[in-house]
C-alpha positions as CSV (number, residue, x, y, z in Angstrom):
1,M,-5.8,-28.3,15.6
2,S,-8.1,-26.7,18.7
3,Q,-11.6,-25.0,17.5
4,T,-10.3,-21.3,18.1
5,V,-6.7,-22.3,16.2
6,V,-9.3,-22.5,13.6
7,E,-11.5,-19.9,13.4
8,R,-7.9,-17.4,14.5
9,T,-6.1,-19.0,11.2
10,A,-9.6,-18.3,9.4
11,L,-9.6,-14.3,10.5
12,E,-6.3,-14.0,10.3
13,N,-6.4,-15.5,6.4
14,G,-9.6,-13.4,6.0
15,I,-7.8,-9.8,6.9
16,L,-4.7,-11.0,4.2
17,D,-6.9,-11.3,1.4
18,V,-8.7,-8.0,2.1
19,C,-5.3,-6.5,2.5
20,Q,-4.1,-8.4,-1.1
21,Q,-7.5,-6.6,-2.4
22,G,-6.4,-3.1,-0.9
23,I,-3.1,-3.1,-3.1
24,N,-5.0,-4.6,-6.2
25,T,-7.5,-1.4,-6.0
26,W,-4.8,1.2,-4.8
27,Q,-2.8,-0.2,-8.1
28,D,-5.4,-0.6,-10.0
29,A,-6.0,3.2,-9.2
30,F,-2.5,4.6,-10.4
31,N,-2.4,2.3,-14.0
32,R,-6.2,4.7,-14.8
33,Q,-3.3,7.5,-13.2
34,D,-6.1,7.8,-10.5
35,A,-4.7,10.2,-7.4
36,A,-7.8,10.1,-5.6
37,G,-8.3,7.0,-5.7
38,C,-4.7,5.5,-4.6
39,A,-5.3,8.6,-1.8
40,G,-8.0,6.8,-1.2
41,Q,-6.2,3.2,-0.2
42,Y,-4.4,5.3,3.0
43,T,-6.5,6.5,6.4
44,E,-7.6,9.5,6.9
45,D,-4.6,9.6,9.3
46,S,-1.6,7.9,7.8
47,V,1.7,8.5,7.3
48,M,3.0,8.3,3.6
49,E,7.4,7.9,3.6
50,A,8.3,8.2,-0.6
51,R,11.8,8.9,-0.7
52,P,13.4,11.0,-1.4
53,F,10.8,13.1,-1.4
54,G,9.8,13.4,1.7
55,T,6.5,12.0,4.6
56,F,3.1,12.7,3.2
57,T,0.6,12.8,6.4
58,G,-2.8,12.4,5.3
59,R,-5.2,12.2,2.8
60,A,-5.0,15.3,0.8
61,E,-0.6,15.2,1.4
62,I,-1.2,11.9,-0.2
63,Q,-3.1,12.6,-3.3
64,A,-1.4,15.4,-3.8
65,F,1.8,13.6,-4.0
66,W,0.6,10.6,-6.1
67,Q,-1.0,13.3,-8.7
68,G,2.1,15.4,-9.0
69,I,4.0,11.6,-9.7
70,M,1.8,11.4,-12.5
71,D,1.5,14.1,-14.2
72,Q,5.5,14.1,-14.7
73,G,4.3,11.5,-16.8
74,Y,4.7,7.7,-14.8
75,R,2.7,5.1,-14.9
76,E,2.6,1.7,-15.1
77,V,3.1,0.5,-11.6
78,E,3.9,-2.9,-11.2
79,Y,4.5,-5.5,-8.2
80,S,7.4,-8.3,-7.3
81,D,8.5,-10.5,-4.8
82,V,5.9,-9.3,-3.0
83,K,6.0,-10.4,1.0
84,W,3.1,-10.3,3.3
85,Q,3.8,-11.0,6.9
86,Q,1.7,-10.8,10.0
87,A,2.0,-7.1,11.8
88,D,4.4,-7.4,14.9
89,D,3.2,-3.6,15.9
90,G,-0.3,-3.8,15.7
91,P,-3.4,-5.5,13.5
92,G,-3.3,-5.7,9.9
93,Y,0.2,-7.1,7.4
94,I,2.4,-5.5,6.1
95,L,3.8,-6.1,2.5
96,T,7.4,-6.0,0.5
97,S,7.9,-5.7,-2.2
98,S,9.8,-4.3,-5.5
99,W,8.5,-2.7,-7.8
100,T,8.6,-0.4,-11.2
101,M,6.7,2.1,-13.3
102,N,7.3,3.0,-17.0
103,K,9.9,5.8,-16.3
104,A,11.3,4.3,-12.7
105,F,11.9,1.6,-10.3
106,G,12.4,0.8,-6.8
107,V,11.2,-0.9,-3.4
108,V,8.4,-0.6,-0.8
109,H,10.8,-1.0,2.4
110,K,6.9,-1.3,4.8
111,E,3.7,-0.9,3.8
112,H,1.5,-1.5,6.3
113,W,-2.1,-2.4,5.3
114,I,-5.1,-2.6,7.9
115,V,-8.7,-3.6,7.7
116,E,-11.0,-0.8,8.6
117,T,-15.3,-0.9,10.3
118,D,-15.6,-0.4,6.6
119,G,-15.0,-4.2,6.2
120,K,-12.2,-2.4,3.6
121,A,-7.8,-2.8,3.5
122,R,-5.9,0.6,3.7
123,L,-2.4,2.1,4.4
124,I,-2.0,3.1,7.7
125,S,1.8,4.0,7.2
126,D,4.2,3.4,3.7
127,V,7.4,3.9,3.4
128,F,9.4,3.1,0.1
129,E,11.5,4.0,-1.9
130,I,12.5,5.1,-5.8
131,Q,16.0,3.5,-6.0
132,G,16.1,4.7,-10.3
133,E,15.5,5.5,-13.1
134,R,14.5,4.4,-16.3
């Protein structure tokens, strides 16, 4: 392998590591019932599609959505079948998974994580679906 390929692979692995830290930070915030902490894992102009609830744009709308979910008693999110792949339509990585909470379950169709200039990974877009109650 050439040095350029090795350097690129190391950089891509580093970006993936930061993105994986991002989802862990989001999950920790949710499980602490910290809507502001959840919203902080989204870019300022992020778009979140929460099926069947609707689309929310920007941190303030996203924070209000998560606060409403938490106020209804949803907590204890866990992910399974997590898959990461490099984004085809820009920088960063795409996460897909299944998830469960104490009162619901569903899927993440597409979380697009990017690393911002401060070195932290944040969601530029998020599409997930609640598929049922528990």
